[in-house]
C-alpha positions as MATLAB code, in Angstrom:
seq = 'MAGITVRPLTPQDAERILAIYQAGLDEGDASFETVAPTWAAFDAGKLDDHRFVAVDGDTVVGWVAVSPTSTRAVYAGVVEHSVYVDPTARGRGAARMLLDALVASTEAAGIWTIQSGVFAENTASLALHERAGFRVVGIRERVGRHHGRWRDVVLLERRSPVIT';
ca = [
       0.000    0.000    0.000;
       3.048    2.245    0.088;
       2.403    5.328   -1.993;
      -1.292    4.661   -2.596;
      -3.872    6.989   -1.094;
      -7.622    7.318   -1.499;
      -9.503   10.519   -2.189;
     -12.910   11.530   -3.518;
     -13.358   11.086   -7.255;
     -13.519   14.296   -9.321;
     -14.587   14.934  -12.924;
     -10.905   15.498  -13.751;
     -10.395   11.766  -13.095;
     -12.842   10.782  -15.842;
     -10.342    9.705  -18.495;
      -8.369    7.438  -16.132;
     -11.524    6.005  -14.539;
     -12.974    5.035  -17.895;
      -9.623    3.616  -19.061;
      -9.363    1.458  -15.920;
     -12.983    0.386  -16.374;
     -12.330   -0.593  -20.007;
      -9.190   -2.530  -19.035;
     -11.270   -4.553  -16.580;
     -13.960   -5.163  -19.176;
     -11.354   -6.241  -21.746;
     -10.114   -8.963  -19.382;
     -13.555  -10.573  -19.584;
     -14.352  -11.403  -15.947;
     -15.493   -8.045  -14.593;
     -18.935   -7.386  -16.051;
     -21.473   -8.287  -18.683;
     -20.675   -4.891  -20.185;
     -18.079   -4.881  -22.948;
     -17.580   -1.141  -23.448;
     -17.133    1.467  -20.735;
     -19.880    4.092  -20.754;
     -19.406    7.723  -21.604;
     -18.449    9.936  -18.701;
     -21.924   11.498  -18.759;
     -23.580    8.078  -18.389;
     -21.126    6.951  -15.699;
     -21.548   10.192  -13.766;
     -25.354   10.118  -13.974;
     -25.556    6.557  -12.659;
     -23.405    6.926   -9.546;
     -24.218    8.527   -6.194;
     -22.089   11.639   -5.673;
     -21.114   11.081   -2.048;
     -19.737    7.572   -2.460;
     -17.151    7.721   -5.246;
     -13.463    7.367   -4.554;
     -10.220    6.896   -6.446;
      -6.974    5.285   -5.389;
      -3.981    7.310   -6.482;
      -0.297    6.543   -6.656;
       1.382    9.926   -6.731;
      -0.698   11.825   -9.262;
      -1.935    8.759  -11.140;
      -5.378    7.265  -10.574;
      -4.921    3.497  -10.247;
      -8.420    2.446   -9.161;
     -11.944    3.547   -8.384;
     -15.049    2.554   -6.465;
     -18.555    3.950   -6.809;
     -22.128    3.029   -5.957;
     -25.482    3.154   -7.682;
     -28.866    3.038   -6.018;
     -30.520   -0.358   -6.312;
     -34.019    1.079   -6.514;
     -35.905    4.366   -6.506;
     -38.316    2.993   -3.883;
     -37.889    4.684   -0.497;
     -37.650    1.385    1.372;
     -34.396    0.629   -0.500;
     -32.762    4.002    0.203;
     -30.184    2.265    2.411;
     -29.129   -0.294   -0.192;
     -26.556    0.384   -2.901;
     -24.707   -1.642   -5.508;
     -21.007   -1.015   -5.912;
     -18.290   -1.513   -8.489;
     -14.574   -1.500   -7.795;
     -11.863   -1.578  -10.468;
      -8.073   -1.388  -10.229;
      -5.640   -0.852  -13.085;
      -4.057   -4.218  -13.966;
      -0.568   -2.788  -13.393;
      -1.458   -1.698   -9.842;
      -3.141   -4.853   -8.566;
      -1.871   -6.676   -5.508;
      -0.871   -3.478   -3.688;
      -3.974   -3.020   -1.540;
      -5.739   -0.344   -3.605;
      -9.008   -2.268   -3.918;
      -9.189   -2.909   -0.186;
      -8.464    0.743    0.570;
     -11.237    1.750   -1.830;
     -13.725   -0.648   -0.223;
     -12.789    0.596    3.247;
     -13.395    4.213    2.170;
     -16.703    3.197    0.622;
     -17.852    1.395    3.771;
     -16.974    4.426    5.900;
     -18.836    6.858    3.653;
     -21.930    4.699    3.234;
     -22.220    3.970    6.941;
     -21.842    7.684    7.731;
     -24.776    8.277    5.352;
     -26.988    5.621    6.956;
     -26.641    3.059    4.163;
     -27.019   -0.408    5.645;
     -26.300   -2.704    2.698;
     -23.690   -2.664   -0.040;
     -24.211   -5.349   -2.633;
     -22.555   -6.534   -5.814;
     -22.594   -9.299   -8.370;
     -19.285  -10.942   -9.291;
     -18.635  -13.566  -11.952;
     -17.907  -16.910  -10.295;
     -14.566  -17.111  -12.127;
     -13.367  -13.815  -10.641;
     -11.800  -15.486   -7.619;
      -9.577  -12.502   -6.772;
     -12.603  -10.223   -6.450;
     -14.513  -12.806   -4.431;
     -11.583  -13.172   -2.012;
     -11.202   -9.385   -1.717;
     -14.862   -8.974   -0.869;
     -14.776  -11.751    1.714;
     -11.795  -10.081    3.426;
     -13.716   -6.786    3.409;
     -16.689   -8.279    5.250;
     -18.952   -9.229    2.355;
     -20.773  -12.549    2.336;
     -22.196  -14.665   -0.445;
     -25.987  -14.546   -0.400;
     -26.596  -16.611   -3.523;
     -25.587  -17.561   -7.005;
     -27.550  -16.654  -10.098;
     -26.744  -19.600  -12.341;
     -26.456  -19.042  -16.072;
     -28.008  -15.605  -15.647;
     -26.636  -14.253  -18.924;
     -24.445  -14.930  -21.908;
     -21.132  -13.144  -22.158;
     -18.643  -13.635  -24.982;
     -20.638  -16.625  -26.184;
     -20.940  -18.499  -22.890;
     -23.344  -18.638  -19.979;
     -22.084  -16.933  -16.822;
     -22.933  -17.465  -13.175;
     -23.010  -14.385  -10.945;
     -22.225  -14.622   -7.237;
     -24.370  -12.195   -5.242;
     -22.477  -10.527   -2.402;
     -23.555   -8.166    0.326;
     -22.096   -6.370    3.289;
     -24.597   -5.521    5.984;
     -23.488   -2.709    8.238;
     -23.085   -3.745   11.870;
     -23.579   -0.124   12.985;
     -26.751    0.843   11.092;
     -29.721   -0.546   12.973;
];
């Protein structure tokens, strides 16, 4: 983790965020998406108060952000997150630092559940989430086709122990 810090995401980070996102998509085990969205679409879909970047010096090496899971008031405390780290920066603790910052900000805002769906083959992400306090709540088997094959998605959640 030496040299890596976490700070709030800014619009000036857009190019690096989308490049890191696309690199993850290109690897094939990050998402059903195949092309990173435009900055306008990314920005519109994420909650402002829960977006962070990991930086090494002046270079953004990872990001985390959340989207609401529903517009219904009863789900106001439930968000879905994404976390991506540049392939050249992996294994240095950036993803864990990003998740820790996200947990702190969501709990401070009264959010009680952070959830995500991870491809079953993405064992590094599954292990990261387990270490960060997420648990598997189910598996959606063959939920969609991606690059010509059916994919299973592991549903993960972290329930806040401090929001009651």
